[in-house]
C-alpha positions in Angstrom: 44.0 27.9 -9.7 42.7 24.3 -10.0 39.4 25.1 -8.3 38.6 28.0 -10.5 39.5 26.2 -13.7 36.9 23.4 -13.1 34.4 25.5 -11.1 34.3 28.9 -12.8 32.1 30.7 -10.3 32.5 34.3 -9.6 33.3 35.1 -6.0 29.8 36.4 -5.3 28.3 33.1 -6.5 30.6 31.1 -4.3 29.7 33.3 -1.4 26.0 32.8 -2.0 26.3 29.0 -2.2 28.2 29.0 1.1 25.5 31.2 2.6 22.9 28.8 1.3 24.6 26.0 3.2 24.6 28.0 6.4 20.8 28.7 5.9 20.2 25.0 5.3 22.2 24.1 8.5 20.1 26.6 10.5 16.7 25.2 9.3 17.7 21.6 9.8 18.8 22.4 13.3 15.5 24.1 13.9 13.4 21.2 12.6 15.6 18.7 14.5 14.3 20.0 17.8 10.7 19.1 16.7 11.8 15.5 15.8 13.6 15.2 19.1 10.4 16.0 20.9 8.4 13.2 19.2 7.7 10.0 21.0 10.1 7.1 20.4 7.4 5.1 18.6 6.6 7.9 16.2 10.3 8.0 15.0 10.1 4.3 14.1 7.6 5.1 11.3 8.8 4.8 7.7 10.5 7.9 6.1 7.4 8.4 4.0 5.5 9.4 7.1 8.3 11.4 8.8 9.5 13.5 5.9 8.0 16.9 5.2 8.0 20.1 3.4 8.2 23.3 5.4 8.1 27.0 4.2 10.5 29.2 6.2 10.9 32.8 5.4 9.1 32.2 2.0 11.4 29.4 1.0 10.4 25.8 0.6 12.6 23.3 2.4 12.3 19.5 2.0 13.2 17.4 5.0 13.9 13.7 4.6 13.8 12.0 8.0 14.1 8.4 9.1 15.5 6.0 11.8 18.2 4.4 9.7 19.4 1.9 12.4 17.9 0.2 15.4 20.5 -1.0 17.8 20.2 -4.2 19.9 19.4 -2.2 23.0 16.5 -0.5 21.2 18.4 2.8 20.6 17.4 4.3 17.2 19.8 6.3 15.1 17.9 9.1 13.4 18.9 11.3 10.5 17.3 14.4 9.0 18.5 15.6 5.6 17.5 19.0 4.1 17.4 20.4 0.6 15.8 23.5 -0.9 18.7 25.7 -1.9 21.7 25.1 -4.1 25.1 24.7 -2.4 28.7 24.5 -3.4 29.2 21.0 -4.9 25.6 20.2 -4.0 26.6 19.2 -0.5 23.7 19.5 2.0 23.8 19.3 5.8 22.4 16.4 7.8 21.4 16.2 11.5 21.9 13.0 13.4 20.8 12.0 16.9 20.2 8.9 18.9 17.1 8.1 21.0 16.7 5.4 23.6 13.4 3.6 24.1 12.9 5.7 27.3 12.9 8.8 25.1 16.3 10.1 26.2 18.5 11.6 23.5 22.2 11.7 22.9 24.4 12.8 20.0 
């Protein structure tokens, strides 16, 4: 009852917003493979150079990507955020991975 009082969406709207999140998760997973194939040095570029807009199935998606931390051993922590569709509470998926200077990746 509490949820519907403050968020008066009809069930079909909630279903669509949940489906939008699923779509965003799929596209960020797809684009993440491209970033994982980039050379280590390229991933150290500022977010302004790594972020992009991509049209997938006629829908524009905006990807914000950056190495947000560089560990002492040279491992970079990389994050990709996506937006382009409305979701329940505005929550959008993110994708994180870690790349060592030798190019190997772990999660």
